[in-house]
C-alpha positions as CSV (number, residue, x, y, z in Angstrom):
1,M,0.1,-0.4,-0.4
2,L,1.6,3.5,-1.0
3,E,1.7,5.6,2.2
4,H,0.2,8.5,2.3
5,I,2.9,11.3,0.7
6,E,2.4,14.7,1.3
7,I,4.0,17.1,-1.4
8,Q,4.1,20.8,-0.8
9,E,3.3,23.0,-3.1
10,K,5.9,25.2,-4.3
11,T,5.5,28.7,-4.7
12,W,7.0,30.5,-7.1
13,T,8.0,34.5,-6.1
14,R,8.5,37.3,-8.5
15,P,12.4,39.0,-8.2
16,S,13.1,41.8,-6.9
17,S,11.8,44.3,-10.1
18,P,12.6,46.7,-12.0
19,T,9.7,48.5,-13.3
20,P,8.1,47.4,-16.3
21,S,9.2,51.4,-17.3
22,E,13.6,50.8,-16.0
23,I,12.8,47.5,-17.8
24,Q,12.2,48.8,-20.6
25,L,14.9,51.0,-21.1
26,M,17.2,48.4,-20.1
27,I,16.8,46.7,-22.8
28,A,15.6,50.0,-25.8
29,K,19.4,50.7,-24.6
30,R,20.2,47.6,-25.1
31,C,18.5,46.8,-28.5
32,G,19.5,50.4,-29.9
33,V,16.4,51.7,-30.4
34,A,14.8,54.9,-27.7
35,V,12.0,54.4,-25.7
36,D,9.9,56.5,-27.1
37,E,10.1,53.9,-30.3
38,L,9.6,50.6,-28.4
39,L,6.4,52.0,-26.8
40,G,5.2,53.8,-30.3
41,K,3.6,52.7,-32.7
42,G,4.8,50.3,-35.8
43,G,8.4,51.1,-36.3
44,G,9.9,49.2,-38.1
45,A,11.4,45.7,-37.7
46,R,14.0,46.8,-35.6
47,V,11.7,48.8,-32.9
48,M,9.4,45.8,-33.1
49,F,12.1,43.3,-33.0
50,A,12.9,45.1,-29.4
51,R,9.3,45.3,-28.8
52,Q,8.7,42.4,-28.5
53,T,11.7,40.5,-27.1
54,T,11.3,43.5,-24.0
55,M,7.8,41.8,-23.7
56,Y,8.4,38.7,-23.6
57,L,12.1,39.1,-20.9
58,M,9.6,41.1,-19.0
59,H,7.2,38.1,-18.3
60,V,9.9,35.1,-17.9
61,V,12.5,36.5,-16.5
62,Y,10.4,38.8,-13.9
63,G,7.1,37.3,-14.4
64,F,5.3,39.7,-15.3
65,S,1.3,38.6,-16.5
66,L,0.5,39.2,-19.9
67,T,-2.8,42.1,-19.4
68,E,0.3,43.9,-17.3
69,I,2.8,43.9,-19.8
70,A,0.4,44.8,-22.2
71,A,-0.6,47.7,-20.3
72,S,3.4,49.4,-19.5
73,F,2.9,49.5,-23.6
74,G,-0.8,50.5,-24.1
75,R,-1.2,47.8,-26.4
76,N,-3.8,44.4,-25.7
77,R,-3.3,41.2,-24.0
78,A,-3.5,39.1,-27.7
79,T,0.1,42.0,-29.0
80,A,1.9,40.7,-25.4
81,S,1.0,36.6,-25.6
82,E,2.2,36.7,-30.2
83,A,5.5,38.8,-28.3
84,C,6.5,35.8,-26.8
85,H,5.4,33.3,-28.9
86,R,7.1,34.6,-31.4
87,I,10.4,35.6,-29.5
88,E,10.5,31.6,-28.2
89,D,9.9,30.3,-31.4
90,L,13.3,31.9,-32.1
91,R,14.9,30.5,-29.4
92,D,15.6,27.9,-31.7
93,D,18.2,29.4,-33.5
94,A,21.3,29.3,-30.7
95,R,22.7,32.1,-31.5
96,F,19.6,34.5,-30.9
97,D,18.8,31.7,-27.6
98,R,22.9,32.6,-26.3
99,H,21.8,36.3,-27.3
100,L,18.8,35.9,-25.4
101,T,20.0,34.0,-22.6
102,E,22.7,37.5,-21.9
103,L,19.8,39.3,-21.7
104,E,17.8,36.9,-19.5
105,E,20.6,37.1,-17.4
106,L,21.5,41.5,-17.0
107,L,18.0,42.0,-15.8
108,R,18.8,39.1,-12.9
109,S,21.5,40.7,-12.3
110,A,19.6,44.2,-12.1
111,G,16.7,42.4,-10.2
112,E,19.1,40.4,-7.8
113,N,21.6,43.8,-6.8
114,G,18.5,46.8,-6.9
115,V,20.6,48.0,-10.1
116,R,18.4,50.4,-12.0
117,P,19.3,52.2,-15.7
């Protein structure tokens, strides 16, 4: 017979995180785009890619909900969801995955060390 097994529920807590605006500023700087472009409409491929990457990192590194992310960009939840899916799909490319891993580590380090842009 199986004995009673206690399963402890793991709780995940968001790392000490910069604000959405601070994360947007950090990634905009790394991607070479202005924050106004990142938050604006359209903007060409480079800006859209930076925007999608920022949305993805906010979700993956800090656990912001898609609704929170969308609000911080003035967009809807579906847009944030699509951005996260697109960036996740691109991780199949080893070079891109390494680049994204570096950005994730940068953001985690910033949060742990209380670094602000």
